[in-house]
C-alpha positions in Angstrom: 78.7 106.7 74.6 79.2 103.1 75.4 78.8 100.6 72.6 76.8 97.5 73.3 77.7 94.4 71.4 74.9 92.2 70.0 76.8 89.1 71.2 75.6 88.4 74.7 77.3 85.1 75.6 79.9 86.4 78.1 81.3 84.5 81.1 81.4 86.4 84.4 85.2 86.6 84.7 86.4 86.1 81.1 86.1 87.7 77.7 83.9 84.9 76.5 84.2 82.4 73.6 83.3 84.8 70.8 86.0 86.1 68.4 86.2 89.8 67.8 88.3 91.6 65.2 87.2 95.2 65.8 87.7 96.8 69.2 84.4 98.6 69.2 82.5 95.3 68.6 84.3 93.8 71.6 82.8 96.2 74.1 80.4 95.2 76.8 78.6 97.5 79.2 79.3 95.9 82.5 82.4 96.8 84.6 83.0 94.5 87.6 83.0 96.6 90.8 82.1 99.8 89.0 80.2 101.0 92.1 83.5 101.6 93.7 84.5 104.2 91.2 84.2 107.9 92.1 82.6 108.9 88.8 81.6 107.8 85.4 84.9 108.8 83.8 86.8 106.3 86.0 84.3 103.6 85.1 84.6 104.4 81.4 88.4 104.0 81.6 88.0 100.4 82.8 85.1 99.8 80.4 87.2 100.9 77.4 90.2 99.0 78.6 88.0 95.9 78.7 87.0 96.5 75.0 90.7 95.9 74.1 91.1 93.0 76.5 88.0 91.3 75.2 89.3 91.8 71.7 92.4 89.9 72.7 90.6 87.2 74.6 91.9 88.4 78.0 90.0 88.5 81.3 88.1 91.7 82.1 89.5 94.2 84.5 87.3 95.5 87.4 87.5 97.6 90.5 88.5 96.1 93.8 87.1 98.1 96.7 90.3 98.2 98.8 92.7 98.7 95.9 90.5 101.5 94.6 90.5 103.2 98.0 94.3 103.0 98.1 94.5 104.4 94.6 92.2 107.3 95.4 94.2 108.0 98.6 97.5 108.3 96.7 96.0 110.4 94.0 94.7 112.8 96.7 98.2 112.8 98.3 99.9 113.8 95.0 97.3 116.4 94.2 97.6 118.0 97.7 101.3 118.1 97.9 102.7 118.4 94.3 102.2 119.8 90.8 103.9 118.2 87.8 106.8 120.5 88.3 107.4 119.3 91.9 106.5 115.7 91.6 109.5 113.8 93.0 111.3 110.8 91.5 109.9 108.6 94.2 106.4 109.6 93.4 105.1 106.2 94.3 106.0 106.7 98.0 104.5 109.1 100.5 106.1 111.3 103.1 104.1 110.6 106.2 104.8 114.2 107.5 102.8 115.6 104.6 99.0 116.1 104.5 96.8 113.3 103.1 99.5 110.6 103.6 98.0 107.2 104.3 101.1 104.9 103.9 104.7 105.2 103.0 104.5 102.5 100.3 101.8 101.0 98.2 101.7 98.0 100.5 101.2 100.2 103.5 98.4 102.0 101.7 96.8 98.7 100.7 96.9 97.5 104.3 95.4 100.8 105.4 92.6 100.4 102.9 91.8 96.9 104.1 93.2 94.8 101.3 93.3 91.1 102.1 96.7 89.4 101.7 99.1 92.2 101.2 102.2 89.9 101.7 101.0 87.7 98.9 101.5 90.6 96.5 105.1 90.0 95.8 105.3 86.2 96.2 104.1 85.2 92.8 102.7 88.5 92.0 103.5 92.2 92.0 102.1 95.7 91.4 102.4 98.0 88.5 101.9 101.6 89.7 101.1 104.1 86.9 100.8 107.8 87.0 100.1 109.6 83.8 99.3 113.1 82.7 97.2 114.3 79.7 94.1 116.2 78.9 91.7 113.2 78.5 89.1 111.6 80.7 87.7 108.1 80.7 87.5 106.1 77.5 89.5 108.6 75.4 92.5 108.2 77.6 92.6 104.4 76.8 92.4 105.0 73.1 95.2 107.5 73.3 97.6 105.4 75.4 97.0 102.2 73.5 99.3 103.7 70.9 102.2 103.6 73.3 103.9 100.2 73.7 104.7 100.6 77.4 101.1 101.7 78.3 99.8 98.9 76.1 101.7 96.3 78.0 100.1 97.4 81.2 96.5 97.6 79.8 96.8 94.2 78.2 98.5 92.6 81.3 97.4 88.9 80.9 97.2 87.8 84.5 95.4 90.6 86.3 94.2 90.0 89.9 92.9 93.3 91.2 92.9 96.9 90.1 92.2 100.5 91.2 92.0 103.6 88.9 91.4 107.2 89.7 91.4 110.5 87.8 91.8 114.1 88.9 91.1 116.9 86.3 92.6 120.3 86.4 95.9 119.5 88.0 98.4 122.4 87.7 101.7 122.4 85.8 103.4 125.2 87.7 106.7 124.7 85.8 105.5 126.0 82.5 106.1 129.5 81.3 102.4 129.6 80.5 100.8 127.3 83.1 98.2 124.9 81.9 96.1 122.2 83.6 96.6 118.4 83.3 94.3 115.5 84.0 96.2 113.5 86.6 95.5 109.8 86.6 96.8 107.0 88.8 96.4 103.2 88.6 97.4 100.3 90.7 97.4 97.0 88.8 98.0 93.8 90.8 98.9 90.9 88.6 100.6 87.5 88.6 103.8 88.3 86.7 105.0 84.9 85.3 101.8 84.8 83.1 102.3 81.1 82.5 99.7 80.9 79.8 101.8 83.2 77.7 104.8 80.8 77.6 103.4 79.2 74.5 100.8 81.8 73.3 102.1 85.4 73.4 99.8 88.3 73.2 100.2 90.0 69.8 98.8 93.4 69.1 97.3 93.9 66.6 95.8 90.4 66.6 95.6 88.2 63.6 92.6 89.4 61.5 92.1 92.7 63.3 90.3 95.5 61.5 90.4 99.3 62.0 94.1 99.3 63.1 95.7 102.7 63.3 98.2 103.4 60.5 100.4 106.2 61.8 102.3 106.9 65.0 103.9 110.2 65.9 105.3 109.4 69.3 103.4 109.4 72.6 102.1 112.9 72.2 101.9 113.2 68.3 104.9 115.5 68.2 107.5 113.3 66.5 108.4 112.1 63.1 105.6 109.9 61.5 106.1 106.1 61.7 103.8 103.2 61.4 101.7 101.9 64.2 103.8 99.8 66.7 103.3 96.1 66.7 103.9 94.4 70.1 104.4 90.8 71.3 104.0 90.1 75.1 105.2 86.9 76.6 105.2 85.0 79.9 107.7 82.7 81.7 107.8 80.7 84.9 111.6 80.4 85.0 112.2 83.9 86.2 110.4 83.1 89.4 110.2 85.4 92.4 113.7 86.8 91.7 112.9 88.1 88.3 113.6 91.7 89.3 117.2 90.8 90.0 117.6 89.8 86.4 117.6 93.4 85.2 115.6 95.2 82.5 115.0 92.0 80.5 114.1 89.3 83.0 113.0 86.8 80.3 115.9 87.3 77.9 113.3 88.3 75.4 114.3 89.3 71.9 113.3 89.4 68.2 114.9 86.7 66.1 113.5 88.2 62.9 110.6 90.3 61.7 109.1 91.2 58.4 106.1 93.5 57.5 104.7 93.0 54.0 102.3 95.4 52.3 100.8 95.6 48.8 104.1 96.9 47.4 106.4 94.5 49.2 108.4 94.5 52.5 108.4 97.6 54.8 111.4 98.3 57.1 110.7 98.0 60.8 112.7 99.1 63.9 112.9 96.3 66.5 113.1 97.0 70.2 113.2 94.8 73.3 113.1 95.3 77.1 116.8 96.0 77.4 117.1 98.2 74.3 117.6 102.0 74.4 114.4 102.3 72.3 112.8 105.6 71.2 109.8 105.0 73.4 111.7 104.9 76.7 108.9 102.6 77.8 109.2 100.3 80.8 108.2 97.2 78.8 109.5 94.2 80.7 107.7 91.4 78.9 107.2 92.9 75.4 109.1 93.3 72.2 108.1 96.1 69.7 108.3 96.3 65.9 107.7 99.8 64.5 107.4 100.4 60.8 109.8 103.2 59.9 107.2 104.8 57.6 103.5 105.4 58.1 101.3 102.7 56.7 98.5 103.4 54.2 94.8 103.7 55.2 92.4 100.9 54.4 95.2 98.5 53.5 95.9 94.9 54.6 99.3 94.0 55.9 101.0 90.7 56.8 103.5 90.5 59.7 105.8 87.6 60.1 108.3 87.3 63.0 110.0 85.0 65.5 110.4 85.9 69.2 112.8 84.1 71.5 112.9 84.1 75.3 114.1 82.0 78.2 111.6 79.2 77.8 110.5 79.2 74.2 110.8 80.5 70.7 107.6 81.2 68.9 106.7 82.2 65.3 104.3 85.1 65.1 102.1 85.6 62.0 99.3 88.1 61.7 97.3 89.9 59.0 95.6 93.2 59.9 93.8 96.0 58.0 94.2 99.7 58.8 91.4 102.1 59.3 90.5 104.8 56.8 91.3 107.9 58.9 93.7 109.0 61.6 91.3 109.3 64.6 93.6 109.2 67.6 92.2 111.4 70.3 93.9 114.8 70.2 95.5 116.6 73.2 94.2 120.0 74.1 97.8 121.2 74.2 100.3 122.1 71.4 103.7 120.4 71.0 105.2 123.7 72.2 103.1 123.5 75.4 104.5 120.0 76.0 108.1 121.2 75.6 108.9 120.0 72.0 111.3 122.0 69.9 112.0 120.7 66.4 110.1 117.6 67.1 112.4 116.5 70.0 112.0 113.0 71.4 109.8 112.4 74.4 110.5 109.4 76.6 107.6 107.8 78.4 107.9 105.6 81.5 110.5 104.9 84.0 111.0 108.6 84.5 113.2 110.0 87.3 113.0 113.7 86.5 110.4 116.2 85.6 112.9 118.8 84.3 113.6 119.5 80.6 117.1 119.3 79.1 118.2 121.0 76.0 120.8 119.8 73.5 121.4 122.1 70.5 118.0 123.0 69.0 116.2 120.0 70.4 114.5 119.9 73.8 113.6 116.7 75.5 110.5 117.5 77.5 109.6 116.3 80.9 108.5 112.7 81.3 104.7 112.6 81.4 104.1 108.9 82.3 105.7 107.1 85.2 105.6 103.3 85.6 107.0 101.4 88.6 107.0 97.7 89.5 106.9 96.8 93.2 107.0 93.6 95.2 106.6 93.0 98.9 108.2 93.5 101.4 110.6 96.2 100.4 108.4 98.0 97.9 111.5 98.9 95.9 111.2 98.8 92.1 
């Protein structure tokens, strides 16, 4: 059920002036363009995403009619022609010889759907395409994926222009020894990638003063060794310009200078990752650094995080205080870790995947990649 905030002073295209410190209190019923969604679950996904965005003081997401149509078309194409076991590495493209194809690239599909200035998407802006597989619908999906640093970067993208999002329940996984059904979801997020406002004021999650923060993280699908909830800092830069993709995995030369997490009993060790690191998430974070406590945090406890982040245009000190929630209430998958391909809590990489096959080393199996991100700019459409 949607939560309605008692604070009603909200601007049409912004998160308003009020400060929020609990994600549930930051929710507001209205989703711009919700009439373009296929069903309530799709609207609920954007609604819940906007709870987090409003918490962070970011503009609301909404449905754009043409982007939504292009998104639904590609979801139908994937569902018609593939299962998870047969989804190709170039999942973002379409083979025009196959049924339900409406355009070889996302730009072709946007043009087919009647989107305005397709060529402008790639000048000072680009598209994140996201395909992800789980057993959730709507709002629960957002709460689940906000634990993952790569998904979090997409959901909290600061300079969103237009968006489309579609879900398809009961998508088969034909590659499993005991086949099960996924909820297949697909999103197209068009955004202005320099995010100039974030040159001096990065997005930190949790935010300073945030309440009800999760205290434990067990990997993207709750099947790995317990750690603390990942802390992320997302930045912007104008100096990368239109050629930022040519600069590699870390276009802003973003890195941690230092980071310290302090609890009631003193400092807590943290693992630090950046866009170019071989981090345990395998996430396609391009504008974000991650600090993950090596041990679970304690419930109902206040922590202080102090750090310094450096990138090509700035160096910023980050300071935040946050309080964890009393229980571990991350939405739970309807599948076991064995269903997902884990043996002995093997690591699962999310994002940037190029294969759907499992590989085995010793007694640990690395399961298929279950979330795919790709960044695209016009005219080539090549990530």
